[in-house]
C-alpha positions in Angstrom: -12.7 1.5 -8.8 -9.4 -0.3 -10.4 -7.4 -1.2 -7.8 -3.6 0.3 -8.3 -1.0 -2.5 -9.4 -3.6 -4.3 -11.7 -2.0 -5.1 -15.0 -3.0 -3.0 -18.1 -4.7 -5.8 -19.8 -7.0 -6.6 -17.1 -7.7 -2.6 -16.4 -8.7 -2.5 -20.2 -11.3 -5.5 -19.5 -12.7 -4.2 -16.4 -13.2 -0.6 -18.1 -14.9 -2.3 -20.6 -17.2 -4.2 -18.2 -17.9 -1.1 -16.6 -18.8 0.6 -19.8 -21.3 -2.0 -20.6 -22.7 -2.0 -17.4 -23.8 1.6 -17.7 -25.1 1.0 -20.9 -27.2 -2.2 -20.0 -28.6 -0.1 -17.2 -29.4 2.8 -19.4 -31.3 0.3 -21.5 -32.9 -1.3 -18.7 -34.0 1.9 -17.3 -35.0 3.3 -20.7 -37.2 0.7 -21.0 -39.1 0.8 -17.8 -39.5 4.5 -18.1 -40.6 4.9 -21.7 -42.8 1.7 -21.7 -42.4 1.3 -25.6 -46.4 1.3 -26.7 -45.7 -1.3 -29.4 -44.7 -3.7 -26.5 -46.7 -5.5 -24.2 -46.1 -4.2 -20.7 -45.2 -8.0 -19.4 -42.7 -8.2 -22.2 -41.2 -4.6 -21.1 -40.6 -5.8 -17.9 -38.9 -8.6 -19.1 -36.8 -6.9 -20.9 -35.9 -4.2 -18.4 -35.0 -7.1 -15.9 -32.9 -8.9 -18.6 -31.1 -5.4 -19.0 -30.6 -4.7 -15.2 -29.5 -8.5 -14.5 -27.1 -8.0 -17.2 -25.5 -4.6 -15.8 -25.4 -6.1 -12.2 -23.3 -9.0 -13.6 -21.2 -6.5 -15.5 -20.5 -4.5 -12.2 -19.6 -7.9 -10.2 -17.5 -9.6 -12.8 -14.5 -7.1 -12.5 -14.4 -7.6 -9.0 -14.4 -11.3 -9.1 -11.7 -11.3 -12.2 -9.7 -9.0 -9.7 -10.1 -11.2 -6.9 -8.8 -14.4 -9.1 -5.8 -12.5 -10.2 -4.9 -11.4 -6.5 -5.3 -15.0 -5.6 -3.1 -16.4 -8.4 -0.4 -13.7 -7.7 -0.6 -14.8 -3.9 -0.2 -18.3 -5.2 3.0 -17.2 -7.5 4.7 -15.5 -4.4 4.1 -18.5 -2.2 5.4 -20.9 -4.7 8.6 -18.9 -5.1 8.8 -18.2 -1.4 8.8 -21.9 -0.5 11.0 -22.8 -3.5 13.7 -20.6 -2.5 13.2 -21.8 0.9 13.7 -25.4 0.2 17.4 -25.2 -1.2 16.4 -25.0 -4.9 15.2 -28.4 -4.8 18.1 -29.8 -6.7 20.7 -32.4 -4.7 
């Protein structure tokens, strides 16, 4: 799930997003299955949709974070490579 080489601070955030995604999915399914009698059906469907959408975001966002981090790392490597090939830039 979490790619090797990912820094520890990013791994903690990713794990937290996955945990919250599971919680949101559980709450959304609970509202759908139980249909709390004191809540009208349309409101229960909106609540379930709300929880399930946030669960989807919680599972998508870590991938976006890792993709952004990898892009930044590639830019840093490309910048260092260009600086070392250019002779240091000082004359």
